[in-house]
C-alpha positions as a printed NumPy array, in Angstrom:
array([[ 39.057, -69.907, -30.896],
       [ 39.882, -67.06 , -32.993],
       [ 40.81 , -68.675, -36.23 ],
       [ 40.136, -65.378, -38.376],
       [ 42.788, -63.873, -36.476],
       [ 42.882, -60.79 , -33.978],
       [ 40.679, -58.306, -35.813],
       [ 37.24 , -59.519, -35.913],
       [ 34.583, -57.736, -38.243],
       [ 31.828, -56.517, -36.38 ],
       [ 29.313, -59.283, -37.456],
       [ 32.286, -61.721, -35.975],
       [ 32.257, -59.899, -32.799],
       [ 28.479, -60.043, -32.583],
       [ 28.397, -63.674, -32.398],
       [ 30.729, -63.95 , -29.822],
       [ 28.953, -65.372, -26.92 ],
       [ 30.123, -64.09 , -23.474],
       [ 29.366, -67.253, -21.632],
       [ 32.537, -68.444, -23.424],
       [ 34.43 , -65.423, -24.571],
       [ 35.124, -62.654, -21.812],
       [ 34.121, -59.275, -23.817],
       [ 36.333, -56.327, -22.64 ],
       [ 35.401, -52.354, -23.232],
       [ 38.427, -50.587, -22.511],
       [ 36.649, -47.083, -23.121],
       [ 35.704, -44.758, -20.516],
       [ 32.953, -44.941, -18.029],
       [ 30.844, -41.99 , -20.127],
       [ 31.466, -43.92 , -23.268],
       [ 30.266, -47.014, -21.839],
       [ 27.061, -45.161, -20.406],
       [ 26.47 , -43.671, -24.109],
       [ 26.899, -47.182, -25.907],
       [ 27.92 , -50.588, -24.738],
       [ 27.764, -54.247, -25.912],
       [ 25.885, -57.026, -24.402],
       [ 28.252, -59.22 , -21.598],
       [ 30.824, -56.745, -21.817],
       [ 32.982, -55.771, -18.966],
       [ 34.214, -52.263, -18.533],
       [ 37.924, -51.817, -17.614],
       [ 39.051, -48.605, -19.026],
       [ 42.823, -48.547, -20.567],
       [ 44.223, -46.581, -18.034],
       [ 43.166, -48.691, -15.1  ],
       [ 43.725, -52.346, -17.16 ],
       [ 47.271, -52.729, -15.527],
       [ 45.871, -52.284, -12.178],
       [ 42.589, -54.604, -12.857],
       [ 43.815, -57.294, -14.781],
       [ 43.417, -59.794, -11.799],
       [ 39.782, -59.309, -12.879],
       [ 40.112, -61.366, -16.092],
       [ 40.722, -64.907, -16.765],
       [ 44.255, -65.323, -18.578],
       [ 42.758, -68.79 , -19.44 ],
       [ 39.59 , -67.977, -21.342],
       [ 39.481, -66.18 , -24.773],
       [ 39.041, -62.596, -24.624],
       [ 37.549, -60.024, -27.218],
       [ 38.754, -56.149, -26.493],
       [ 36.932, -53.426, -28.104],
       [ 36.981, -49.485, -27.747],
       [ 35.611, -46.55 , -30.077],
       [ 37.55 , -47.041, -33.484],
       [ 40.22 , -50.107, -32.25 ],
       [ 43.126, -48.055, -31.151],
       [ 42.645, -48.64 , -27.19 ],
       [ 41.624, -52.233, -27.819],
       [ 44.929, -53.052, -29.685],
       [ 47.015, -51.577, -27.017],
       [ 44.903, -53.589, -24.415],
       [ 45.71 , -56.906, -26.343],
       [ 49.423, -55.741, -26.56 ],
       [ 49.425, -55.417, -22.625],
       [ 47.59 , -58.492, -22.296],
       [ 49.618, -60.636, -24.418],
       [ 52.544, -59.479, -22.376],
       [ 50.962, -60.739, -18.884],
       [ 50.014, -64.308, -20.263],
       [ 46.96 , -63.947, -21.847],
       [ 47.101, -65.853, -25.409],
       [ 43.593, -66.162, -27.118],
       [ 43.073, -62.716, -27.913],
       [ 41.01 , -60.734, -30.567],
       [ 39.477, -57.323, -31.016],
       [ 36.683, -55.578, -32.76 ],
       [ 38.439, -54.031, -36.063],
       [ 36.942, -50.481, -36.282],
       [ 35.677, -50.586, -32.959],
       [ 32.082, -49.855, -31.269],
       [ 31.964, -47.201, -34.229],
       [ 32.17 , -49.916, -36.749],
       [ 29.602, -52.111, -35.146],
       [ 27.282, -49.61 , -34.705],
       [ 27.333, -48.894, -38.426],
       [ 26.351, -52.769, -38.766],
       [ 23.773, -52.713, -35.831],
       [ 21.808, -49.421, -35.748],
       [ 20.522, -50.398, -32.351],
       [ 24.057, -49.471, -30.681],
       [ 24.257, -45.515, -30.65 ],
       [ 27.116, -43.878, -32.521],
       [ 29.091, -40.898, -31.151]])
């Protein structure tokens, strides 16, 4: 599904349809409360190993965090446990909020 590769530009990430792509927020609860993207499921990176069963390995998944580092770690972990159609928001929600000012920056 992710023909452009695993690093999605904010505009490409915004175009994802949560009905088809799992949107995974790997930030902390306070960050999610401050700013979030539509359709996102919050599973903080530190909880992912214990909560991976909440995600479907047979569906495409796109992750995001604040700047892109935690979401890359999440992709590495998910790939190791059998997920294959993976991408992340390059530059994180910070880059997204610069493109879409309706999403607060922090």
